[in-house]
C-alpha positions, 0 to 999 in steps of 0.5 A: 056462777062460775060453772055457768061461765065454764060451760059457756067458754066450753061451748064457744071453744067447741063450736070454734073447733067444730067450725075449723074442723068442717072447713072444706076446700072449693075447687074452681076450673074453667072446664068445671060446671056450676052444678056441684058444691065444688068440693072435689078436684075431679068435679069443680065448679066453673066460676068463683062466685058459685064456689063462694055461695056454696062456701061455709065460713073459713073454706078455702077456694082453690082456683085454677089457671084462667081468667074468671071474668066475675064480680065477687062479693061475699061477707064470709071469711074465705081463702082464696088461692090461685095458681100464680098472680104474676107481677106488675107492670109485665103481668104473667098471672096464672089466675086472674079474676076480672071484674066486668066492665061497667054495663050500661054506661056505669063504672067498672065492677069491683072484682073481689069484695071482701066485707069482713076479710080473709085471705088471698094468695097467689092470684091477680085481681083486676077491677073492671074497666069503666063503661062508656060514659058521655063526654067524660067516661065512667071510672074504672072499678075496684080490684080488691074492696075491703069494707067491714060491717061487723063490730068485731076485729077483722083482717085480711092477709094478702100474700103473692097477689097483684091487685090492679084498679080497672081502666077508665072508660072512654068519652067523648072528650076524654077517658074516665078515671082509673079505678083503685087497686085496693081499697080499705076503708074502716069498720065498726071494729078494728080493721087489719091488713097485712100484704106481703111479696104483693104488687098493687096498681091503679087504674089507667085513665085521664086521672089515673087510679090509686094503688092502694087507698086506706082510709078510716081511724080503725085501719091498721095496714102493714105492707112489706116487700111490695111494689106499687103503682110501678109506672104512669099507666097504673096511677098514684101510690099510696093514700092515707086518710081519715086517721088510718095507720099504715106501714110501708116495709121494703117496698118500691113505690112509683108514680107517674104524675102523681104522689107516690105516697100521700097523707092526708090524715093519719100516720104513714111509716116508711122503712127501707123503701124506694119512692119515685115519682114524676110529681111528688113522692112524699105528699103531706096535706090535711084534709080534715082536722086531723094531723097528717104524721110521716115518718121515714127511715132508711129510704131514697126519695126521688121526684123528676120534676118537683119536691122530693117532700111537700108538706103543707098545714091548714089553720086547724091541722099541723102537719109533721114529717120526720126523716131519718137516715134517708136521701131525698132527690128533687129536680124542681125548684126545691127538694124539701117544702114546708109550708103554712100561712099566717095563722095556720097551724105548724108545719114541721120537718125534721131531718136527721142523718138524711141528705137532701139535694135538688138539681133543677133543669136548666130551664128552672130557677133553683130556690134551695134544697130546704124551703121554708115557706112560713114552715119549719125545717129542723135539721141535724147531722144531715147534709144539705147545701142551700136554704130559703126562709119566706113568710116567717118560715124557718130552716136550719143554716147549711153546715151549722152545728152537726150539719155538712155542707158541700159535695156529698160525693154521690157515686154518680148523681147524673146517672141517679145514683146516690150511694156514697162514694168511699171518700164521701164526707158523710161517711160516719158522720151521723147521730148514733142516738137515733139508730134504732137496734138492729137497724139496716140501711136500704141495701140491708147493710147494717147501720154504724159501721166503720165506714172510714176505717178510723176503728169507730163505727158511726152512722153515715149520713143518707139512705146507704151505708158505706162498708169500707174496708176490713182493718184490724183496729186495737181492741179498747181495754178496760181501765185499770187501777194500781198503787191504791193506798191511803195517807192516814190509816187511822183518822178522825173525822173533821169538824166541830166534835174534834177536841181542840188540844195540842196533845201529840196523841191526837189522831189526825183528821181526815184521809186522802185515797191515792191511786194510778189510772191507765186512762181518763175514767169516772172514779168511784170509791165506795166506803163500807163499815164492818159489822159482825154477822152470822152465817146461815144457809149452805152452799151457794145460798148461804149468807153473812146475816145481821146478828140477832137474838134468834140466830146469836148461837147459830151458823158461824161468825162472819163479817158484814160490810155495810155501804155508808157513802160513795165518794170520787169524780171524773179524773185523768190518767196517771197518778191521782187522790181523792180526799175524804173528810171522814163525814157522811153527809152532815154527820161524822162516821161513827168510829170502827173498822171500814173498807174502801173499794175502788172502781174505775169506769171508762167512756165506753162503759168498761169497769176496772177490777175493784181493789179494796183496803182497810182503815180505821175511824176513831173519836177526834 
């Protein structure tokens, strides 16, 4: 059975190695011909679709400069490499795959449909424009569609790619909706997408398209160092649904009137990013029985006309948002809204180390920085000035507990600069316990710097950490213990077993350890009993072991110390003492020779050098 299994594994590995070795590069140029297998750069093919048809699994499609008007669709796992993808919104792409315009009043075509993933690098992909369609026009096509069909895990890797949905087609009354830029769907197996240094935009239209739509419980997407939906012509930003899991890291998300990031169910995590929208930058609203979850770290969120965060729950779907070390700015009635009606599941917003402010225009009646309309807003170590509670909603009061009210000290809020001034009251006012290892602010500055120069590094409140000025801070020394002594060096345990006698030779009961501390510290005095032993082993591996009949005549005699108990507690600086009754739990310590070792630990966790002394316990 084992030999058969080994043979099968060997066969699979050999086939995989053979497939990798056989992978070829297929070349595509505007001047090429479609009457070859595209394997020579000297005789390339003229269309991407033809090269894909000739390709085998794991082949690379090398595409030259120019615009290729095609709708490419494949179930093969391939690598597409262009001569440069340009950027949003300016363009400047060297290589573009342009989906065709919808024919016969149909929707625009998907430009690149990758059923089972692959890799796309250094090119631009545009969905086709919608065709003419009656009164309302036809929708634009998708840029890249990733829709796995096989029951194994698949992945898609995007590097230096620009993906834009097609524009909506004209109608007699309006323009059709814009197409999606990137569309990711769930598959029978796991679905993984990584995108680095890429741009995503939705198509223009009466209803602008979504730049990146990720749906499906098997979908896991990470987008890093990217720009998404950079102006109103490129639609809304990121849409997360059907229990997908998405991470945005160092991403600039902009939207004209729609949501910069919307979570309808599933989970969205945002780190060190900027989100800016004419509508809602952060929108959390359940579309099914699944509960949407949003987490935001070290980010700047701005709405030009509404809430920076809108969160609402439905009857069977609670909605949750957790905001850490971020700045949320609204230019409407409020900045953060948590809403649910009576009988519905909870809508909960948690704020830590964050700033929330709303600056309504003159024609808008302001409500509050925090608006709990049936929902709950729990704020700690955060800055906000006003709150409003309606329909049973609960919001933390401004300035209560660890929160800071008043002017946050932004550098230029009227000009949209929400960096803290050097004199801001929010410097070093955050909670260090919620800062993760290696965490950085929006500008890449390490968290928990000494911004107010008081020689104590604590995180600032908001998306930006103030670096302050370098100062020479004294080094906090470890505590020291001196004058370690004992009042009764020979004593008996206190207790009932002590004989009632007036004899002058009766031993004293109990003792007291005396010492001097350089600073307040927790004192631990370890009591250990001396016991005979035999030293076995050589060099660094030698150890003092218990005496047994087997080793009685081996090695050299040595002294072992058997820990029996620890006494002590929190003490102040200066001369102190700790009493001990000579008992270990409920029992008296046995007569014999003992050693006491004292160590002090300060609030910073620094430990003193241990000091020891010997004493003797006798029978009472």
